[in-house]
N, C-alpha and C positions, 0 to 999 in steps of 0.2 A: 486413471479415471477418465473415461471417454464422455465428451460431450459434444450434442448435436451442433450442428453449424448455424442451426437456428431454432430461437425457442421462445414462447410466449410468456410475456413478462409484463410489469408495469412500467412506465415511463413516467419519472416526476415531473418533465416539462410539460406533455401534452396531456396527462393525467388520465391517462386509460390504460388498459391493457392491450396487447399487442405483439405482433409479432416482432421479434431483436436479433440481430445479425451478431453472430458470438466470435468473439477473438480471446485468445489465452493470452495472460499477461502473468509475470509474477512479481512480487514487490518483497525489496527488503529495506530495512529499517534504515529511514533517513538521517543523517547527522543533525543535530542540534544546530539552532539559530546561532548565529556568530554574534550578533549584535544582542541579544537577551541579557537580562541584566546579571543573571548566576554566571554565563559563561566570560562576562566583559570583567566581574569581579574576581575568578578564578585566573586569567588572565594575569591580570594585575597583580595578584601574588606571585604567579609563577616569575613575573619579570622582577621581584626584588622586594615589591613595597609590604610593607606589613609583616606579620610573622610566617611561621613556616604555614605548607599547606599540603593536604593531603593530596596523593598523585593519584590516578587514573585507576580504579578499582577493576580486577579482573571479574568479567562477566560472562556466565554463561551463556553459550551464542543462543541463541532462538533459531526456531525454523523459520522457513521463506512460505507467505501464506498464497495459497493458490488462489488467484483472481482471476475473473472474467472481463473484457470488456463488453459490455453490450451498446450495441448501436440501435435504436429507433427507427423504423423503416419507413414512419411516417412524418417524423419532423426532422429524422438525420441528426439528432442529438446522442451522445455517449455518456454513458454511466457505469460504474465499477461496481463489481459483486464479489465478496468475499464467497467462494462455494464450500470449503471445508477451512478448518481454523489453520495448525501448522500443518505443511506439508507431510503426507507420506509418500504418494504416487503423485509425479508431475500431472497435470491436467493435460489433455491432447482434443483438439476438435477432431470428430470423425470423418472418414474420407468419404 
């Protein structure tokens, strides 16, 4: 999937449509928060307190999402956009 180096898009910070510089990025699923209540409870159970705990389930891996980083040329702020759901072909900027 070939993407031009510059596209016209909406900028949420300056609230206008205008030219944006494009940089291709990909994102993987990030690990959960270690201080979340559920993960702390799970760790406590794994250490031996309370009863038996279910282990980690085998999960079918999801594909990586094609994302582009858009940089507004007027206000210089950056924001991300997903261009296709799950990756079939990796996005690349045109030369």
